[in-house]
N, C-alpha and C positions, 0 to 999 in steps of 0.2 A: 533478070527476074525481079519482078516487083514484089516487095515484102510488106506485109502488114505486121507491125510490132505493137505489142500490147503493153500498156503501162502496168507495172507490177503493183503499184499502189492503188489502182482503181479497177473496177469491174467493167469500165467502158473501154472499148477498142475503137480507135479511129484510124482509117486508112491514112498513111503518111503521104504527103506531097513529095515532089521531087526534091524540093529544098530541104524538107525535113529528113528525107533519106540521106542526103549529102551531109547534113549536120550529124545525123546518127552515125554514119560511117566515120566521120572525122573524130567523133567522141570515142568510138570503139577503138579506132586505130591509135588514138592518143593515150590510151590506158597503159599503165606500167605493169599490168598483169595480162596474161593470156586470157582471152575470153572466147568461148564457143557456146552455141545454143543448139538445142535439139527440139524437134516437135514432139508431140506426145507418143509418136511411134518410134522415136530414137534416131531420126534422120537429122544430120547436121544442117542448120539453117544459117548460122553466123560463125565467122572465124576471123579474128582481128589480126593485125600485123605483129603484135607481141606473141601471139600463139604461133604464128609462122616463124618468128625468130627463134623461139624456144625449141620447136620440133622440126623446123625445116620444111614443113608442108605448107604450100601456099593456099590462099582462100579458094582459088579455082579448083585445087586438088581436094580440098576438104569438104566444101559445101555440097550437099546432095548425097553424101555417103551415109550408109547405115552404121551407126555406132563407130567404134574404133577397130573393129575386126579386120585383119588383113593389111592394115597400113599403120595406124598409130598405136597399136597394142598387140601383144602376142595373142594368137587365137585362143590359147588356154585361159587368158586373163580377160579377154575383151567382153564376153557376155557378163561376167561378174561386175566389171567396171561399169558397163552400161546400166545394169540392174541397180547398182548403188546410186547412180546419178538420177535415174528416172524415179526411184523410190521417193524422192523428195516431194513428188506430186501428191503423195498419199499422206503427207504429214505437214504440220505447221512449221514456219520458220526456215532457217537455212541449215544445211548439213556440211560438215567438214570431213574430208577423207584424204588419205594418202595412198597413192598407188603408182606403179611404174608405167610409163608410156614409151613409145618407140619414136626416135627421130627418123627423118627420111634416109639418113645414112646408116641406120640400123643400131644406133646406140640406145641404151636404156636410160631414161631420165626419171628420177623420182620426183613427183610433183605433189603439192598440197592443193586441194581444191575446196572452194566454197560454192555450193550449188543451192538454187532456190527455184521454186515453181513460177511459171509465167501463166497468168490467168487470162482466159478469153472473155468475150463480151457477156457470156452467160454465167460468168463467175466460176466456171470449171477450169481445171488445169489444162492449158493448151500446149505446154512444153516446159523446158527446163533451160535455164542459163547457168553457166559454170565458169567461174573465174579461177585461174590456176597460175602457179608460179613454181619455179624450181625450189625444192625444199631447202637447199643450202642458202639460197637468197632469202627465203622466209626466216630461216634460223638466224642469219646475220641481222635481219631487221628486228627480230624478237630480242636478240642479244643487245642491240643498241637501245631498244626500249627498256629492257631490264636494267641496263647500266644506268640509263637516265633516271629511272625510278629509284635505284639504289643510291645514286648520288644525292637525290633530293629527299631521301628518307633516312638512310642508315649510315652514311659516311661520317667520319669523325673530322671532316674538314668543311669549311664554309663554301657553299656554291651559290652564286647569285648570277642570274641572267640579267644583263643590263641592256635595255633597248637602245635604239639609235638616238633617243633624246636624253640618254644618260640617267634613266630612271629604272629602278628594279622592276623586272617583269615576273621573275620567279625567284623564290628564296627558299633554301632548304632549312631544316630544323636547326642545324648547328649554327648557321649564319644568323638566324633569328635570335637564338640564345645569346650569341656574342654581341649582337646589336641591341640587346635588352628590349626586345619587342616581339610581337607575334608575326607570323609569316604574312598574313593578310594585311596587317597594319603597315607593312613596309612597302607594299606594292604601289608603284606610281608616284612615290614621294621623291622630290629632289634630294640628292645626296647631301646638300647643304643643310637640310632639315634634320638629317640623321647624325652627321658628323660635325664637330666643331673644328678642332685642329686636324689637318690632314685631308680635308674635303677637296681643296684645290689641287693637291698633289694627286689624289685619286682620280679626279675628273681629267686632269692632264694626261695621266697614264691611259685612261679609257679612250680619250680623243686620239692619242697616238696609235692605239691598237686599231681603232676604226679606220684611220687614214693610212697607216703603214704596215699594220700587222703586229703580231705578238712579239714582245721583246725576247731575246735569246735566253734569258735566265730570269728566275723569280726575283722580285724586289721586295724590300722590307719597308713598310709604311708605318710611321708613328702617327696615331690618331687619338682623339678624345671624343667621347660621345656627348652630343648636345644635351641629352636628358640626364646625364650623369653629373650630379652636383658635386661629387667628390673631386672632379678635375683630374682623375687618374688617366694616364696615357697608356695606350696599348700598342704593341708592335704586332702587325699582321704580315706574315710572309705570303706574298701574293703572286699568283701567276695569272696570265690573261690569254684568252683564245678568241680570235675573231670569228664570229658566226656569219656564214654566208649562205644564201639560198642556192640549193643545187638545181633549181628549176630554170634559172635564167642563163642565157648565153654568157653574160658577164657576171662575175660574182657580185651579188647585191648584199651589202652588209646588213644583217638583221640585228646586230648588237654585239655584245661582248660577253663571253663566259668568264666570270671572275671567280677564281678558286683561291682560297686563303686559309691560313691556319694561325691561330693565336700563339705566338712564341714569346709573349711578354716576359714570362718568368725566366725563360732561358736567356733572353737578351739582357734582362736586368742582372742576372747572375754573372753573365759575361762582362757586362759593364762594371759591375762591382769588383770583379776579379782584376780587370784591367786598371780600374781606379786605384785599387789597393797596391798593385805592383808599382804604379807611377808614384804614389805617395811614399811608399817604402823606399823607392829609389831616391826621391827628393830628400828624405830624411838622412839617408846614407851620404848623399853628396853634401848636405848641410853639415853633417858631423865632421866630414873630412875638411871642409872649408873652415869651420869654426875652430878647429884645432890649430889653425895657423895664426889666429888673432891673439895678440897680447892683452888687449883690453877686454874685460868681461862683457861690457855692454855691446861691443862689436860682435862678439861671439853670439850673444843672445839675439841681436837683431838679424844676424846671419840666418839663424834658424827660421825667423819669421819671414825673411825674404824668400827663402826656398819654399816655405809652406804656402805663400800667397799664390803661387803659380797654379792656375786653374781652380783655385779654391775660394778666393775672396778678392775684393778690390782694395780693402783697407785693413790695416792692423794697428792696434793701439796697445801699448805696454804701460801698465800702471803698477807701481810698487808701493808697498806700505811704508809710509814715512813716520816721523815722530808723531805720537798721538794717535796712531792707528788709522790715519787718513790716507787715502789713495792719492799718489802723486804721479802725474804723467811723466814718464821717463823717456819714451820714444814713440814715434808715430809715423805713418805715411803722410805725404802731403794731402791737405784737406781738399784742394780743388782739382787734383789730377792724380793719376796713378804714378807711383814712384817707389823707391826703396824706403825701408823703415830706417829713420834717422833719429839718433839721440837728441833730446831737447835740453837746452841750457836752463838752469834754474830748477827749482823744486816747488812749483806752485801746486797746491792741492786741487784736485778736480772736484768741482761742486756737483756731485751726483745727488739727485733727489732720492727721497725715501722710496724703497722698492725697486731701485735701479737694478738691471740684470747683473752688473758688475758687483754690486753690494750683495746681491743674493748669492752669487758664486762664492764670495768670501764667507758668507754665513753658513753655507751648506756643509762643508766646502765641496765644490764640484763644478759642473758646467751648466749654463742656463742659456736657453734659446729664446729669442724675441723676434716678432715679425709684425710689420704693419698690416699685412694681409695680402696674399697673392692676387686676389680678385680686385681689391681696391687699388693696388699698385698698377694694374693694367688699365685703370680708368684715367684718362687725361685730366679729368676734373679733380682728381685726388692729388695732383702734383703738389699743390700748396699745402695740403694737410700732411703729406709725406714729410715735407721739410719741417713743418711744425713738430711732427712726431719725433724726427731725428734731432732737432735742436733741443727739445726737452730732455733728451738723453745725452746731450753733449757729443753727438755724433755728426759727421760731415753731412751737408745737404745731399738729398737723393738717396740716403740710406733707407733700405726697406727691411733688411734682415740682419740681425745681430746674433753673435754667439760669444759668450764670455766663459773662459776656462780659468780656474784658479791655479796659481803658481804655488806648488807645495814641494818642500825639500826638508829632509831630516825631521819630519813631523811638524814643520812650521809652515804657516801661510806667508808667502813673500809678496803676493800681489795678484794681479789679474791680467790676462791677455785677451783682447777682444778682436774678433774678426767680423768684418762688415761686408754686406753685399747690397748691390743696387737693384733697381726694378727689373732689370733684364735677367736676373738670376732666380733660381728656385730657392725656397726657404731651406735653412740648414736642417739636416736630418740626423738620425742617430749615428750613422756612420761618420758624418761630419763631426759630430761632437766627440766621438772616440778619437778621431785624428787630431782635433784641436787639443784634447787632453794629453795626447802623446807629445805634441809639440810643446805644450805648456810645461810638461815634466822636464824636457831637455833644456828649455829656457830657464826654468827654476834652478836646475843644477848648475848651469853656466853662471848665473848670478850668485848663487849661494857659495860656490867654491872660492869666490874672489874675496869674500868678507865684506862685500859692498854694503850688505844690509846688517852687518854686525855679527 
């Protein structure tokens, strides 16, 4: 049977050639929804393969029948169903309905339909086409869409769709907030423009997901933002999902779904607790070891040796000598790491005015000094770092210093100084508290011996 099909968008109707009919048939059969069409009298003119799959009636069995009565719907429902479908010819746009149809083996299937009028050459309705699918399949699709929209609007986790070129394609509100930008401004930008530290690790993880699939467990990435001048580091607990096209025979990677949550505060608290346990354990071990030394200076340097582990590269011990000047009593080797060793002689240290050690004595308390984290990372600053350290009588390469006063029985006995190089972070408040604890133990060890009078 030769069919003339009318373009819904136009009032012109053109007879289809054999090639056009074959193309039309292929398009109809390739649809993922069932499709049928009726002429204005209610006779079925088209029936695609998905309609045959859903209901079991072939195109040969369906085309030419009047409505659904006696085959695809119960007789009690058939007239009402057909009336609903044909009514779209009397109004504009599409209409959506839900009703039950019958399969060839007698089962009832609830379907959701979208119907629209087909217009003839004269502009008047010539029939109706109707696309339908099983309701549960439509509900599954709507749930997936609703979930996707919720993830990109209301969720409290970051969700970013990364394309195959490793650039953000879709960004939700949480992710934009964490990245300190707007959703639109992030799209299409290389990750290296968004992240400073951690960009390479993230790109490596994304490449692995595209090639091998998602890792079995979430990973924690430490990153810093390129536009964040504070240099603060963030910890994002991240999970990854490879996105593949369902339309190809072989899975075609479309990109990666990156889901993450900012756990910086929790990780910092966890690290702080772990660091506190380690340092407390070090002080406990130092106290047990120091108790076995007869010489007070050996007991004092023992505390410094245990304190240096994971804390600093160098330690200097200066005590107040005659005339109230600081005298170097013990120190680590200047050129390399090593234990804190007592020094022979009593040569005053020529600290300049405003030196952190002198400030610690004047307060009394602890004083932190730093060449600067950003300047230290600049290779051109290496010479200036050594000049800065030499001016303070500290070993070459020193970038951060922390001086804590030695106090016992209401007297100032000296100063202990901890030093870090360019590969370490500046001393923080927690570090100052630990240094003060160590200084108190060193001061007691020195004071009890009568070494300082």
